[in-house]
C-alpha positions as CSV (number, residue, x, y, z in Angstrom):
1,M,-9.1,-30.9,-16.5
2,L,-10.5,-29.1,-13.4
3,T,-7.6,-30.3,-11.6
4,L,-5.4,-28.6,-14.4
5,L,-7.2,-25.4,-13.8
6,L,-6.8,-25.3,-10.4
7,L,-3.2,-25.8,-10.8
8,V,-2.8,-23.2,-13.0
9,A,-4.8,-20.7,-10.8
10,W,-2.7,-21.9,-7.6
11,I,0.6,-21.1,-9.5
12,A,-0.7,-17.6,-10.6
13,I,-1.9,-16.6,-7.0
14,A,1.7,-17.6,-5.7
15,R,3.1,-15.8,-8.4
16,Y,1.4,-12.7,-7.6
17,A,2.6,-12.9,-3.6
18,Y,6.2,-13.0,-4.9
19,V,6.0,-10.4,-7.9
20,C,3.4,-7.9,-7.0
21,Q,3.5,-8.0,-3.0
22,I,7.3,-8.6,-2.4
23,K,8.9,-7.0,-5.4
24,Q,6.2,-4.3,-6.4
25,Q,6.6,-5.0,-9.8
26,C,2.8,-4.9,-10.8
27,G,0.8,-2.0,-12.3
28,N,0.1,-0.4,-9.2
29,S,4.1,-0.1,-8.0
30,P,5.4,3.1,-7.0
31,T,6.3,5.4,-9.7
32,T,8.5,8.5,-10.0
33,S,8.2,11.8,-11.9
34,H,10.5,14.2,-12.7
35,N,7.8,17.0,-13.0
36,D,5.6,17.9,-10.3
37,T,1.8,18.3,-11.1
38,P,0.4,21.8,-10.5
39,D,-1.1,20.6,-7.7
40,N,1.6,18.7,-6.2
41,T,4.6,21.5,-6.2
42,S,7.9,20.7,-4.0
43,E,6.9,23.3,-1.7
44,T,4.1,21.4,-0.2
45,R,6.3,19.1,1.6
46,P,9.0,20.3,4.2
47,K,12.8,19.7,3.2
48,T,13.8,18.0,6.3
49,I,15.4,14.3,5.1
50,S,18.9,14.3,6.5
51,I,20.8,11.0,6.1
52,R,23.9,10.6,8.2
53,Y,26.6,7.9,8.5
54,N,28.0,8.2,12.0
55,N,28.1,11.6,12.8
56,T,28.7,12.7,9.2
57,V,25.7,14.4,6.9
58,I,25.7,12.6,3.6
59,L,22.6,13.8,2.0
60,D,20.5,16.5,3.5
61,G,17.7,19.1,2.6
62,Y,15.3,16.7,0.7
63,E,11.8,16.8,0.7
64,E,9.7,14.4,2.8
65,F,7.8,11.6,1.2
66,E,4.3,11.7,1.1
67,F,1.7,8.8,1.4
68,V,-2.2,9.3,1.1
69,P,-4.2,7.4,4.0
70,Q,-4.3,3.7,3.3
71,S,-2.0,3.8,0.4
72,V,1.5,2.1,0.0
73,T,2.6,3.9,-3.1
74,P,4.3,7.3,-2.4
75,T,3.2,10.5,-4.2
76,P,5.4,11.1,-7.2
77,Y,7.4,14.4,-6.1
78,S,10.6,15.2,-8.1
79,D,12.6,16.0,-5.1
80,N,11.7,12.5,-3.9
81,D,13.2,11.3,-7.1
82,R,16.3,13.2,-6.7
83,L,17.0,11.7,-3.3
84,L,16.5,8.3,-4.5
85,N,19.1,8.9,-7.4
86,D,21.6,10.4,-5.2
87,L,21.1,7.8,-2.5
88,A,21.6,5.2,-5.0
89,T,24.8,6.6,-6.3
90,Y,26.2,7.0,-2.8
91,L,25.4,3.3,-2.3
92,T,27.0,2.3,-5.5
93,N,30.0,4.4,-4.5
94,N,30.3,2.7,-1.1
95,P,29.4,-1.1,-1.3
96,K,30.2,-1.8,2.2
97,R,27.4,0.4,3.5
98,Q,24.0,-1.1,4.7
99,M,20.9,0.6,4.8
100,E,17.7,0.1,7.0
101,I,14.6,1.9,5.5
102,V,12.0,2.7,8.5
103,G,8.3,3.3,7.3
104,G,5.7,5.0,9.2
105,F,1.6,4.4,9.7
106,R,-0.8,6.5,11.0
107,P,-2.8,5.6,14.3
108,S,-5.6,5.0,12.4
109,E,-3.8,2.8,9.9
110,S,-2.5,0.4,12.8
111,E,-4.7,-2.6,12.0
112,M,-4.1,-2.7,8.4
113,K,-1.8,-5.0,6.3
114,N,-0.6,-5.2,2.6
115,G,0.3,-8.4,1.0
116,V,2.9,-10.3,2.7
117,F,3.7,-7.5,5.0
118,E,2.0,-7.3,8.4
119,N,1.6,-3.4,8.5
120,L,1.7,-0.6,6.2
121,G,5.1,0.9,7.4
122,L,6.7,-2.2,6.2
123,A,4.9,-2.0,3.1
124,R,6.1,1.8,2.1
125,A,9.5,1.0,3.3
126,N,9.6,-1.8,0.9
127,A,8.2,0.4,-1.7
128,I,11.1,2.8,-1.4
129,R,13.3,-0.2,-1.2
130,Q,12.1,-1.3,-4.8
131,E,12.9,2.2,-6.1
132,L,16.5,1.9,-4.9
133,V,16.6,-1.9,-6.3
134,R,15.4,-0.5,-9.6
135,R,18.3,2.0,-9.7
136,G,21.1,-1.1,-9.4
137,I,21.2,-1.6,-5.4
138,E,21.1,-5.2,-4.1
139,E,17.8,-5.8,-2.4
140,D,19.8,-7.8,0.7
141,R,21.9,-4.6,1.4
142,I,18.6,-2.7,2.4
143,G,16.7,-3.8,5.7
144,L,13.3,-2.6,6.5
145,N,11.5,-1.5,9.9
146,Y,8.5,0.2,10.9
147,E,7.1,2.7,13.6
148,T,3.8,4.1,14.5
149,E,3.3,8.0,14.0
150,G,1.9,9.8,16.9
151,S,-0.7,11.7,14.6
152,E,-2.9,11.4,11.7
153,T,-0.5,14.0,9.7
154,L,2.5,11.3,8.9
155,G,5.0,14.2,8.8
156,R,7.8,11.6,8.4
157,P,6.7,8.3,6.4
158,I,10.2,7.4,5.6
159,R,13.5,7.4,7.4
160,F,16.9,6.1,6.4
161,R,19.4,4.9,8.4
162,L,22.9,4.0,7.1
163,L,25.3,1.2,8.6
164,D,28.6,-0.2,7.7
165,L,28.4,-4.0,6.4
166,E,31.7,-5.0,8.8
167,K,30.7,-2.9,11.8
168,K,27.3,-3.0,12.5
169,P,26.2,-1.8,15.8
170,E,25.4,-4.4,18.8
171,D,21.7,-3.3,18.8
172,F,21.2,-3.4,14.9
173,T,19.2,-6.6,14.1
174,R,19.6,-7.3,10.2
175,V,15.5,-7.8,9.4
176,L,15.5,-7.6,5.6
177,F,11.8,-8.6,5.0
178,T,12.8,-10.1,1.6
179,F,11.6,-13.4,-0.1
180,K,14.6,-15.2,0.9
181,D,14.7,-13.6,4.4
182,M,11.3,-12.8,5.7
183,T,10.6,-12.3,9.2
184,F,6.7,-12.3,10.8
185,S,5.6,-11.2,14.3
186,D,4.3,-13.2,17.0
187,A,0.9,-12.6,16.2
188,N,0.9,-15.9,14.4
189,F,1.2,-17.5,17.9
190,A,-1.0,-17.1,21.0
191,I,0.9,-15.8,24.0
192,D,2.8,-19.1,25.6
193,S,1.6,-20.7,23.0
194,D,3.2,-23.0,20.2
195,V,0.3,-23.6,18.2
196,F,1.1,-22.0,14.8
197,R,-1.9,-19.8,13.7
198,P,-0.8,-18.7,10.2
199,G,-2.4,-15.3,9.3
200,K,-3.1,-14.2,5.9
201,Q,0.1,-12.8,5.0
202,F,2.0,-15.9,5.9
203,L,-0.2,-18.0,3.8
204,L,0.8,-15.9,0.9
205,Y,4.1,-16.1,1.5
206,A,4.1,-20.1,2.2
207,D,2.4,-20.3,-1.3
208,S,5.4,-18.6,-3.0
209,V,8.0,-20.4,-1.1
210,I,6.4,-23.8,-1.8
211,T,6.3,-22.7,-5.6
212,F,10.0,-21.6,-5.6
213,T,10.9,-24.9,-3.6
214,K,9.8,-27.1,-6.2
215,S,11.1,-25.2,-8.9
216,N,14.6,-25.0,-7.1
217,P,15.1,-28.3,-5.1
218,N,18.5,-27.3,-4.0
219,Y,17.5,-24.2,-1.8
220,R,17.7,-25.0,1.9
221,I,15.2,-23.3,4.4
222,Q,16.0,-22.3,7.9
223,I,13.3,-21.7,10.3
224,I,14.2,-20.1,13.7
225,G,11.4,-19.3,16.5
226,H,11.4,-16.4,18.8
227,T,9.5,-15.0,21.9
228,D,9.3,-11.9,24.0
229,D,11.6,-11.7,26.9
230,D,8.9,-12.0,29.7
231,G,10.0,-15.8,30.7
232,N,13.2,-16.9,31.8
233,E,15.7,-17.9,29.4
234,L,15.3,-21.6,29.4
235,Y,11.5,-21.2,29.1
236,N,11.8,-18.8,26.3
237,E,14.3,-20.8,24.4
238,T,12.3,-24.2,24.7
239,L,9.1,-22.0,23.5
240,G,10.8,-20.7,20.6
241,Q,12.3,-24.0,19.6
242,K,8.7,-25.2,19.7
243,R,7.4,-22.5,17.6
244,A,10.0,-23.3,14.8
245,A,9.0,-26.9,14.8
246,S,5.3,-26.0,14.4
247,A,5.8,-23.7,11.6
248,R,8.0,-26.4,9.9
249,N,5.5,-28.9,10.3
250,F,3.0,-26.7,8.8
251,L,5.1,-26.0,5.6
252,K,5.8,-29.8,5.2
253,K,1.9,-30.2,5.4
254,M,1.4,-27.8,2.7
255,G,3.8,-29.4,0.4
256,V,7.6,-29.0,1.2
257,K,9.3,-32.1,0.4
258,N,12.8,-31.4,1.2
259,K,14.7,-33.5,4.0
260,I,15.5,-31.8,7.2
261,M,18.8,-32.2,8.8
262,H,19.7,-31.4,12.4
263,R,22.9,-30.1,13.1
264,D,23.0,-30.0,16.8
265,F,21.6,-32.7,18.3
266,K,21.8,-33.0,22.0
267,L,20.1,-33.5,25.4
268,P,18.7,-29.8,25.6
269,N,17.2,-30.1,22.1
270,I,15.3,-33.4,22.9
271,L,11.7,-32.5,24.2
272,L,10.0,-35.2,26.4
273,H,6.4,-34.7,27.5
274,D,4.0,-37.3,28.7
275,G,6.0,-40.1,26.8
276,V,6.1,-38.4,23.6
277,V,9.9,-37.5,22.3
278,K,10.2,-34.7,19.9
279,I,13.5,-33.1,18.5
280,A,13.5,-29.3,18.8
281,D,15.9,-26.3,18.0
282,F,15.3,-25.9,14.1
283,G,17.5,-22.7,14.5
284,F,20.3,-25.1,13.9
285,S,19.0,-26.9,10.7
286,K,18.9,-27.1,7.2
287,I,16.6,-28.4,4.6
288,L,18.4,-30.6,1.7
289,G,17.7,-31.9,-1.1
290,D,18.0,-35.8,-1.6
291,E,21.2,-35.5,-3.5
292,M,23.0,-32.8,-1.3
293,C,25.5,-33.1,1.3
294,A,26.4,-30.1,3.5
295,N,29.9,-28.8,5.1
296,T,28.9,-26.2,7.2
297,M,30.8,-25.9,10.7
298,L,27.9,-25.2,13.0
299,G,26.7,-26.8,16.2
300,S,28.2,-27.4,19.7
301,P,31.5,-29.0,19.4
302,L,30.6,-32.1,21.6
303,N,27.8,-32.9,19.9
304,M,28.6,-32.7,16.5
305,A,29.1,-35.7,13.9
306,P,32.6,-36.9,13.4
307,E,32.6,-36.0,9.7
308,I,31.8,-32.3,10.9
309,L,34.9,-32.4,12.9
310,A,36.9,-33.9,10.3
311,G,35.9,-31.3,8.0
312,K,34.0,-33.8,5.8
313,E,30.8,-33.3,3.9
314,Y,27.8,-34.8,5.7
315,T,24.0,-35.8,5.5
């Protein structure tokens, strides 16, 4: 009986992490209002929000959002509601447009986190994204980013950037921060280390992932490890591969049972140290169920399996 109760409690926590922290669909989720309260008139915020596509102004003259200190829920101003409605209409009418929402945070909030998000800027950007999702915009069309404000006033807590899905600039990194496309900072690793030290935000996310994969065994997981650019290319590539493998091993210990298939098996992906051999580079890998085959053409041609070159499914 005690085991059953613990299992129910664990599932409830994982469900909370996904629904409340990622989807923002709990009781304290951001709300909008068509009528400002007497103490929150629309004139109290500057109307300086402008959204452009290339050099063309798409939306202009809207009131800035407001977040009280330590909060990720925007103060409900009617002009913000109008902006979100107009923006949702534009994105609906322009299905090839991709959007990035940048959330800001105050210097005094730099160490604060929220749910699975490692800073309040990301959490605030996600709150605005969920408002657009409620208006019918697909979540995977909206990436998130963050920045630190230079003062405590937080005059521009939310910024918008429009891009074309088919013509993204080279410097645009598509970082979604969704349940199926989550990114965590290198704070989970010490400098020059591949020892995985998962923070609270990753643990919350991992609980949800484990619950999801158990209910959806046909889904695959891809893990990609990254580094900074301080070292040389070979060193950073090797370290990134080790970090991906370390995170993979952690997830397997937590209960992910899916098989892992390596699709780019070659000498640079084999690590040898003190007689210990390990396979690395899990950026080119998939996690498959027991009865599944793959057909993706990915990897170095000289190192691909014959089935891949023949266009056949493979395991």
